PDB file of N, CA, C and O in Angstrom, chain B, residues numbered from 101:
ATOM      1  N   MET B 101     140.676  84.038 166.657  1.00  0.00           N
ATOM      2  CA  MET B 101     139.300  84.303 166.260  1.00  0.00           C
ATOM      3  C   MET B 101     138.524  83.011 165.986  1.00  0.00           C
ATOM      4  O   MET B 101     137.310  82.957 166.183  1.00  0.00           O
ATOM      5  N   GLU B 102     139.217  81.993 165.539  1.00  0.00           N
ATOM      6  CA  GLU B 102     138.520  80.739 165.263  1.00  0.00           C
ATOM      7  C   GLU B 102     137.952  80.129 166.535  1.00  0.00           C
ATOM      8  O   GLU B 102     136.872  79.537 166.517  1.00  0.00           O
ATOM      9  N   ILE B 103     138.671  80.271 167.630  1.00  0.00           N
ATOM     10  CA  ILE B 103     138.201  79.697 168.894  1.00  0.00           C
ATOM     11  C   ILE B 103     136.899  80.369 169.322  1.00  0.00           C
ATOM     12  O   ILE B 103     135.982  79.703 169.804  1.00  0.00           O
ATOM     13  N   ILE B 104     136.819  81.683 169.146  1.00  0.00           N
ATOM     14  CA  ILE B 104     135.601  82.410 169.538  1.00  0.00           C
ATOM     15  C   ILE B 104     134.416  81.957 168.683  1.00  0.00           C
ATOM     16  O   ILE B 104     133.323  81.741 169.207  1.00  0.00           O
ATOM     17  N   SER B 105     134.622  81.813 167.384  1.00  0.00           N
ATOM     18  CA  SER B 105     133.508  81.394 166.521  1.00  0.00           C
ATOM     19  C   SER B 105     133.075  79.966 166.843  1.00  0.00           C
ATOM     20  O   SER B 105     131.885  79.654 166.787  1.00  0.00           O
ATOM     21  N   ILE B 106     134.021  79.107 167.175  1.00  0.00           N
ATOM     22  CA  ILE B 106     133.668  77.732 167.551  1.00  0.00           C
ATOM     23  C   ILE B 106     132.872  77.730 168.852  1.00  0.00           C
ATOM     24  O   ILE B 106     131.892  76.996 168.976  1.00  0.00           O
ATOM     25  N   LEU B 107     133.284  78.543 169.819  1.00  0.00           N
ATOM     26  CA  LEU B 107     132.545  78.627 171.082  1.00  0.00           C
ATOM     27  C   LEU B 107     131.132  79.157 170.858  1.00  0.00           C
ATOM     28  O   LEU B 107     130.181  78.670 171.469  1.00  0.00           O
ATOM     29  N   ILE B 108     130.994  80.142 169.993  1.00  0.00           N
ATOM     30  CA  ILE B 108     129.660  80.688 169.698  1.00  0.00           C
ATOM     31  C   ILE B 108     128.784  79.619 169.048  1.00  0.00           C
ATOM     32  O   ILE B 108     127.602  79.504 169.373  1.00  0.00           O
ATOM     33  N   GLN B 109     129.353  78.842 168.138  1.00  0.00           N
ATOM     34  CA  GLN B 109     128.577  77.775 167.497  1.00  0.00           C
ATOM     35  C   GLN B 109     128.161  76.708 168.500  1.00  0.00           C
ATOM     36  O   GLN B 109     127.046  76.192 168.425  1.00  0.00           O
ATOM     37  N   ILE B 110     129.042  76.373 169.435  1.00  0.00           N
ATOM     38  CA  ILE B 110     128.707  75.383 170.458  1.00  0.00           C
ATOM     39  C   ILE B 110     127.586  75.904 171.351  1.00  0.00           C
ATOM     40  O   ILE B 110     126.672  75.158 171.700  1.00  0.00           O
ATOM     41  N   ILE B 111     127.654  77.188 171.724  1.00  0.00           N
ATOM     42  CA  ILE B 111     126.610  77.777 172.572  1.00  0.00           C
ATOM     43  C   ILE B 111     125.271  77.768 171.846  1.00  0.00           C
ATOM     44  O   ILE B 111     124.246  77.435 172.441  1.00  0.00           O
ATOM     45  N   ILE B 112     125.271  78.132 170.565  1.00  0.00           N
ATOM     46  CA  ILE B 112     124.023  78.127 169.782  1.00  0.00           C
ATOM     47  C   ILE B 112     123.460  76.709 169.689  1.00  0.00           C
ATOM     48  O   ILE B 112     122.251  76.510 169.813  1.00  0.00           O
ATOM     49  N   LEU B 113     124.325  75.736 169.474  1.00  0.00           N
ATOM     50  CA  LEU B 113     123.881  74.344 169.389  1.00  0.00           C
ATOM     51  C   LEU B 113     123.282  73.869 170.707  1.00  0.00           C
ATOM     52  O   LEU B 113     122.263  73.177 170.713  1.00  0.00           O
ATOM     53  N   LEU B 114     123.912  74.237 171.826  1.00  0.00           N
ATOM     54  CA  LEU B 114     123.384  73.846 173.135  1.00  0.00           C
ATOM     55  C   LEU B 114     122.036  74.510 173.411  1.00  0.00           C
ATOM     56  O   LEU B 114     121.132  73.879 173.958  1.00  0.00           O
ATOM     57  N   LEU B 115     121.901  75.773 173.035  1.00  0.00           N
ATOM     58  CA  LEU B 115     120.614  76.454 173.223  1.00  0.00           C
ATOM     59  C   LEU B 115     119.526  75.795 172.379  1.00  0.00           C
ATOM     60  O   LEU B 115     118.398  75.619 172.840  1.00  0.00           O
ATOM     61  N   PHE B 116     119.864  75.433 171.152  1.00  0.00           N
ATOM     62  CA  PHE B 116     118.896  74.772 170.280  1.00  0.00           C
ATOM     63  C   PHE B 116     118.494  73.413 170.843  1.00  0.00           C
ATOM     64  O   PHE B 116     117.320  73.045 170.817  1.00  0.00           O
ATOM     65  N   ALA B 117     119.478  72.668 171.354  1.00  0.00           N
ATOM     66  CA  ALA B 117     119.185  71.356 171.942  1.00  0.00           C
ATOM     67  C   ALA B 117     118.303  71.501 173.179  1.00  0.00           C
ATOM     68  O   ALA B 117     117.393  70.698 173.388  1.00  0.00           O
ATOM     69  N   ALA B 118     118.567  72.520 173.999  1.00  0.00           N
ATOM     70  CA  ALA B 118     117.750  72.742 175.192  1.00  0.00           C
ATOM     71  C   ALA B 118     116.322  73.120 174.804  1.00  0.00           C
ATOM     72  O   ALA B 118     115.368  72.679 175.446  1.00  0.00           O
ATOM     73  N   ALA B 119     116.172  73.928 173.764  1.00  0.00           N
ATOM     74  CA  ALA B 119     114.833  74.314 173.312  1.00  0.00           C
ATOM     75  C   ALA B 119     114.068  73.098 172.782  1.00  0.00           C
ATOM     76  O   ALA B 119     112.879  72.944 173.061  1.00  0.00           O
ATOM     77  N   CYS B 120     114.739  72.243 172.025  1.00  0.00           N
ATOM     78  CA  CYS B 120     114.086  71.033 171.501  1.00  0.00           C
ATOM     79  C   CYS B 120     113.686  70.095 172.631  1.00  0.00           C
ATOM     80  O   CYS B 120     112.590  69.533 172.621  1.00  0.00           O
ATOM     81  N   LEU B 121     114.567  69.929 173.595  1.00  0.00           N
ATOM     82  CA  LEU B 121     114.267  69.047 174.720  1.00  0.00           C
ATOM     83  C   LEU B 121     113.089  69.593 175.526  1.00  0.00           C
ATOM     84  O   LEU B 121     112.217  68.834 175.948  1.00  0.00           O
ATOM     85  N   GLY B 122     113.064  70.898 175.736  1.00  0.00           N
ATOM     86  CA  GLY B 122     111.945  71.511 176.445  1.00  0.00           C
ATOM     87  C   GLY B 122     110.639  71.342 175.688  1.00  0.00           C
ATOM     88  O   GLY B 122     109.592  71.112 176.292  1.00  0.00           O
ATOM     89  N   PHE B 123     110.700  71.456 174.360  1.00  0.00           N
ATOM     90  CA  PHE B 123     109.503  71.294 173.541  1.00  0.00           C
ATOM     91  C   PHE B 123     108.991  69.863 173.606  1.00  0.00           C
ATOM     92  O   PHE B 123     107.783  69.626 173.590  1.00  0.00           O
ATOM     93  N   ILE B 124     109.918  68.908 173.679  1.00  0.00           N
ATOM     94  CA  ILE B 124     109.527  67.496 173.753  1.00  0.00           C
ATOM     95  C   ILE B 124     108.953  67.162 175.131  1.00  0.00           C
ATOM     96  O   ILE B 124     107.962  66.440 175.235  1.00  0.00           O
ATOM     97  N   LEU B 125     109.575  67.687 176.182  1.00  0.00           N
ATOM     98  CA  LEU B 125     109.170  67.325 177.540  1.00  0.00           C
ATOM     99  C   LEU B 125     107.984  68.140 178.048  1.00  0.00           C
ATOM    100  O   LEU B 125     107.369  67.757 179.044  1.00  0.00           O
ATOM    101  N   PHE B 126     107.641  69.265 177.387  1.00  0.00           N
ATOM    102  CA  PHE B 126     106.567  70.121 177.901  1.00  0.00           C
ATOM    103  C   PHE B 126     105.238  69.384 178.068  1.00  0.00           C
ATOM    104  O   PHE B 126     104.616  69.536 179.118  1.00  0.00           O
ATOM    105  N   PRO B 127     104.761  68.590 177.092  1.00  0.00           N
ATOM    106  CA  PRO B 127     103.477  67.900 177.303  1.00  0.00           C
ATOM    107  C   PRO B 127     103.489  66.959 178.499  1.00  0.00           C
ATOM    108  O   PRO B 127     102.488  66.844 179.206  1.00  0.00           O
ATOM    109  N   VAL B 128     104.614  66.285 178.734  1.00  0.00           N
ATOM    110  CA  VAL B 128     104.697  65.351 179.857  1.00  0.00           C
ATOM    111  C   VAL B 128     104.650  66.110 181.178  1.00  0.00           C
ATOM    112  O   VAL B 128     103.920  65.724 182.091  1.00  0.00           O
ATOM    113  N   LEU B 129     105.423  67.187 181.281  1.00  0.00           N
ATOM    114  CA  LEU B 129     105.434  67.979 182.514  1.00  0.00           C
ATOM    115  C   LEU B 129     104.091  68.666 182.727  1.00  0.00           C
ATOM    116  O   LEU B 129     103.606  68.747 183.855  1.00  0.00           O
ATOM    117  N   PHE B 130     103.482  69.166 181.638  1.00  0.00           N
ATOM    118  CA  PHE B 130     102.180  69.823 181.740  1.00  0.00           C
ATOM    119  C   PHE B 130     101.121  68.824 182.197  1.00  0.00           C
ATOM    120  O   PHE B 130     100.250  69.165 182.998  1.00  0.00           O
ATOM    121  N   ASP B 131     101.191  67.601 181.695  1.00  0.00           N
ATOM    122  CA  ASP B 131     100.241  66.553 182.073  1.00  0.00           C
ATOM    123  C   ASP B 131     100.376  66.222 183.557  1.00  0.00           C
ATOM    124  O   ASP B 131      99.369  66.046 184.243  1.00  0.00           O
ATOM    125  N   ALA B 132     101.595  66.137 184.053  1.00  0.00           N
ATOM    126  CA  ALA B 132     101.802  65.859 185.479  1.00  0.00           C
ATOM    127  C   ALA B 132     101.246  66.991 186.326  1.00  0.00           C
ATOM    128  O   ALA B 132     100.665  66.749 187.384  1.00  0.00           O
ATOM    129  N   ASP B 133     101.420  68.230 185.869  1.00  0.00           N
ATOM    130  CA  ASP B 133     100.908  69.383 186.612  1.00  0.00           C
ATOM    131  C   ASP B 133      99.382  69.369 186.639  1.00  0.00           C
ATOM    132  O   ASP B 133      98.780  69.634 187.679  1.00  0.00           O
ATOM    133  N   VAL B 134      98.750  69.062 185.503  1.00  0.00           N
ATOM    134  CA  VAL B 134      97.286  68.999 185.446  1.00  0.00           C
ATOM    135  C   VAL B 134      96.774  67.885 186.346  1.00  0.00           C
ATOM    136  O   VAL B 134      95.768  68.059 187.034  1.00  0.00           O
ATOM    137  N   LYS B 135      97.454  66.740 186.349  1.00  0.00           N
ATOM    138  CA  LYS B 135      97.012  65.623 187.176  1.00  0.00           C
ATOM    139  C   LYS B 135      97.115  65.983 188.652  1.00  0.00           C
ATOM    140  O   LYS B 135      96.237  65.622 189.436  1.00  0.00           O
ATOM    141  N   ASN B 136      98.167  66.684 189.042  1.00  0.00           N
ATOM    142  CA  ASN B 136      98.319  67.077 190.443  1.00  0.00           C
ATOM    143  C   ASN B 136      97.218  68.042 190.867  1.00  0.00           C
ATOM    144  O   ASN B 136      96.764  67.993 192.011  1.00  0.00           O
ATOM    145  N   LYS B 137      96.780  68.921 189.962  1.00  0.00           N
ATOM    146  CA  LYS B 137      95.779  69.925 190.329  1.00  0.00           C
ATOM    147  C   LYS B 137      94.358  69.379 190.259  1.00  0.00           C
ATOM    148  O   LYS B 137      93.534  69.689 191.119  1.00  0.00           O
ATOM    149  N   THR B 138      94.061  68.566 189.239  1.00  0.00           N
ATOM    150  CA  THR B 138      92.677  68.149 189.008  1.00  0.00           C
ATOM    151  C   THR B 138      92.434  66.665 189.266  1.00  0.00           C
ATOM    152  O   THR B 138      91.289  66.248 189.441  1.00  0.00           O
ATOM    153  N   GLY B 139      93.491  65.873 189.292  1.00  0.00           N
ATOM    154  CA  GLY B 139      93.322  64.436 189.441  1.00  0.00           C
ATOM    155  C   GLY B 139      93.003  63.739 188.135  1.00  0.00           C
ATOM    156  O   GLY B 139      92.860  62.517 188.105  1.00  0.00           O
ATOM    157  N   LYS B 140      92.888  64.507 187.037  1.00  0.00           N
ATOM    158  CA  LYS B 140      92.608  63.921 185.726  1.00  0.00           C
ATOM    159  C   LYS B 140      93.818  64.134 184.829  1.00  0.00           C
ATOM    160  O   LYS B 140      94.571  65.097 184.982  1.00  0.00           O
ATOM    161  N   ARG B 141      93.981  63.226 183.905  1.00  0.00           N
ATOM    162  CA  ARG B 141      95.111  63.347 182.986  1.00  0.00           C
ATOM    163  C   ARG B 141      94.639  63.964 181.678  1.00  0.00           C
ATOM    164  O   ARG B 141      93.650  63.535 181.085  1.00  0.00           O
ATOM    165  N   PHE B 142      95.377  64.986 181.245  1.00  0.00           N
ATOM    166  CA  PHE B 142      95.044  65.680 180.006  1.00  0.00           C
ATOM    167  C   PHE B 142      95.665  64.981 178.799  1.00  0.00           C
ATOM    168  O   PHE B 142      95.048  64.892 177.737  1.00  0.00           O
ATOM    169  N   LEU B 143      96.885  64.489 178.971  1.00  0.00           N
ATOM    170  CA  LEU B 143      97.651  63.991 177.829  1.00  0.00           C
ATOM    171  C   LEU B 143      97.050  62.710 177.263  1.00  0.00           C
ATOM    172  O   LEU B 143      97.052  62.520 176.046  1.00  0.00           O
ATOM    173  N   ASN B 144      96.537  61.826 178.118  1.00  0.00           N
ATOM    174  CA  ASN B 144      95.982  60.561 177.634  1.00  0.00           C
ATOM    175  C   ASN B 144      94.784  60.806 176.723  1.00  0.00           C
ATOM    176  O   ASN B 144      94.659  60.164 175.680  1.00  0.00           O
ATOM    177  N   ARG B 145      93.912  61.718 177.103  1.00  0.00           N
ATOM    178  CA  ARG B 145      92.743  62.017 176.267  1.00  0.00           C
ATOM    179  C   ARG B 145      93.181  62.634 174.951  1.00  0.00           C
ATOM    180  O   ARG B 145      92.627  62.329 173.895  1.00  0.00           O
ATOM    181  N   TRP B 146      94.195  63.518 175.022  1.00  0.00           N
ATOM    182  CA  TRP B 146      94.675  64.175 173.815  1.00  0.00           C
ATOM    183  C   TRP B 146      95.299  63.154 172.866  1.00  0.00           C
ATOM    184  O   TRP B 146      95.070  63.210 171.657  1.00  0.00           O
ATOM    185  N   LEU B 147      96.084  62.224 173.406  1.00  0.00           N
ATOM    186  CA  LEU B 147      96.738  61.221 172.557  1.00  0.00           C
ATOM    187  C   LEU B 147      95.718  60.266 171.943  1.00  0.00           C
ATOM    188  O   LEU B 147      95.837  59.914 170.770  1.00  0.00           O
ATOM    189  N   THR B 148      94.712  59.839 172.719  1.00  0.00           N
ATOM    190  CA  THR B 148      93.712  58.934 172.155  1.00  0.00           C
ATOM    191  C   THR B 148      92.887  59.657 171.103  1.00  0.00           C
ATOM    192  O   THR B 148      92.490  59.056 170.105  1.00  0.00           O
ATOM    193  N   GLY B 149      92.623  60.951 171.319  1.00  0.00           N
ATOM    194  CA  GLY B 149      91.916  61.729 170.301  1.00  0.00           C
ATOM    195  C   GLY B 149      92.720  61.822 169.017  1.00  0.00           C
ATOM    196  O   GLY B 149      92.158  61.780 167.922  1.00  0.00           O
ATOM    197  N   MET B 150      94.035  61.949 169.147  1.00  0.00           N
ATOM    198  CA  MET B 150      94.889  62.026 167.962  1.00  0.00           C
ATOM    199  C   MET B 150      94.925  60.679 167.243  1.00  0.00           C
ATOM    200  O   MET B 150      94.960  60.635 166.013  1.00  0.00           O
ATOM    201  N   GLU B 151      94.915  59.579 168.003  1.00  0.00           N
ATOM    202  CA  GLU B 151      95.023  58.262 167.389  1.00  0.00           C
ATOM    203  C   GLU B 151      93.764  57.903 166.603  1.00  0.00           C
ATOM    204  O   GLU B 151      93.855  57.278 165.546  1.00  0.00           O
ATOM    205  N   PHE B 152      92.599  58.288 167.101  1.00  0.00           N
ATOM    206  CA  PHE B 152      91.358  57.869 166.469  1.00  0.00           C
ATOM    207  C   PHE B 152      90.921  58.781 165.336  1.00  0.00           C
ATOM    208  O   PHE B 152      90.003  58.432 164.594  1.00  0.00           O
ATOM    209  N   LYS B 153      91.552  59.945 165.179  1.00  0.00           N
ATOM    210  CA  LYS B 153      91.138  60.846 164.094  1.00  0.00           C
ATOM    211  C   LYS B 153      91.729  60.416 162.772  1.00  0.00           C
ATOM    212  O   LYS B 153      91.487  61.058 161.750  1.00  0.00           O
TER     213      LYS B 153
END
């Protein structure tokens, strides 16, 4: 039974790590998608707006 609980904990940890990585990478991937469609970058304006506030 200990092996099963350890495997479940490892799976939960991997899912959590994947969710965190996706949350971190989403703005970068979204910015690339916006640039491909419109030719303008969304993330740079958002970051400069955050810096100056």
